[in-house]
N, C-alpha and C positions, 0 to 999 in steps of 0.2 A: 556165184556170179552168173548172170544171164548171158548166154552165148548168142550172138546175133550175126547173121551173114547178110550183107547188103550187096545185091548184084550191081554190076557196073552201070546198067541203065538207070537204076534208082539213084546211084551216086550222082549221076549227071543232073537228074531232076532235083535232088537235094541241094546241089551246088547252086542251081538257078533259083529255086524257091526260097532259099534262106535269106535272100536279099530282095526278091521281087514279089513276094506274096503280099496282098493288101493288109492282112491282119498280123500284128506284131507277135501274138502268141504262137501262131502257126510258123512264123519265121524262126522263133526260138526253138520250136520242136524240130524244124528242119536242120537248124544249126547243130543241135545236140546229136542228131543222127549222122550228120556229115562229119562231125569231129570223131564220132565213134568209128565211122568207116575209114578214117585216116589212121586209126590205131591208138587214139588217146584213151587213157584209163578213165573210169567213171569219176574218180577223185579229181583228176585234172579237168574234166568236162564241167564238173560242179563249180570249180574255181573260175573257169573261163566264162561260162554262161551265166553263172550266178543263181543256180537253182540247187535244190537239195537232192540227195541221192534217191529219195522216194519218187520225186518228180521225174528224174531220168529213167528210173525203172518203169514208171507209168508210160512214158513216151515209147520205150522199147516194146512194152506189151501192146500198145496201140498199133505200132508198126507190124508186130507179129500177127495181130488179129486181122488187119485190113490193108496193110501196106501204106503207101503214101496218101492214098485217098482217105484213109482213116485218120491220118495225122492232120489233114486239112479240116476235119470236123471240129466245130467249136460248140460245146454244149454248156452254156452258163445256166446255173440253177436259178430259176425265177419262180418263187413261190406264188401261188394264186390264192387270194383271200377267199375264205369261206363266204364272205359277204357278197362276192361277185354273183353268186347264184340268185341273190335277192335284189340285185341292183335296180331292176325295173320297178319293183314294188317300193323299195326304199326311196328311189328318186321321185316317184309319183307322190308318195306320202309327204316327203319333206318339201316338195314344191307347193303342195296344198297347205301344209302346216310348217312354215319355216321355223326352225329352232332359234332361240335367242342366245344360245351358247353351245360350245362343244360338248359340255357335260349333258345338256338337255338332248342334243342330237344323239349322244351315246345311249342315253336312256330310251329314246324313241326307237333306235335301231334294235336295242335289246328287246324291247316290247314287241316289235314286228317280227324279228327273226329268232329270238331266243339265244342269240350269240352276243356275249359280253366282250367288248373291246375297250381298250384304254383311250384316253383323249387323243394321243398322237396318232394312233391307228385310225381312229374315226376321222380325224382331221385330214389325213392323207387319203382316206377312202372318199371323203366328200370332195376333195380336190380332183380325184380321178373321175368323179361324176360331173365335173365342171361347175360345182358349187363354188361360190366366191365368198371369202371372208370379208365382211364389211365392218369397219371400225365404227362403233356407235359413239356419238358425241353426247356430252351432257347438255341438258336443257338449262339455259340461264335461269337464275333464281327469279328474275323479274318477268319471266315469260307468263303469258296469260294462262290461267288454270285450264281453260278450254283447250288451248293448244297442247298443254301437257298431256291431257287425256287422249287426244287424237294422235299424238306423235308416238307411234309404236314402231320403232325401227327394228327389223329383224337382224340377226347376227349373220346367218348364212342365207344367201340368195342364189338361185340358179343363174349361171352366166349364159347369156345368149351367144356370145362369141367366145369359143374356147381358145385360150391363148397358148 
């Protein structure tokens, strides 16, 4: 079991921050350490706060590393797409040659970058570049044949106003 000593000055800060910090995850960290300073066991803290034993140990280790300031840090994992390196060239190419489907966009991106991605990943990447999905409608059967030839609606278009 991890032995942790919390000074009185930190207990006062924990008592305040557990209800007044703007982020709920930090509030939970402060609550765990405050309950530990009151002498609660890890098992009881798990039940009261609703976190597992490993999470409590992680909070204690964070406190030992950097005190209360370390507990206030929030580091969410946010992966960065490999395609982001090529976003300028992809955006330029797809603006000049709009794809008619997500599959075609995926093939174009693979041709440009050499990176193969699925339809959902390509769709999300295109949205991050402010491309907009346009629903194509069918041409009526009685439409003039000349209109059919000139009506070439693309599937993805660059949006001028990012929403």
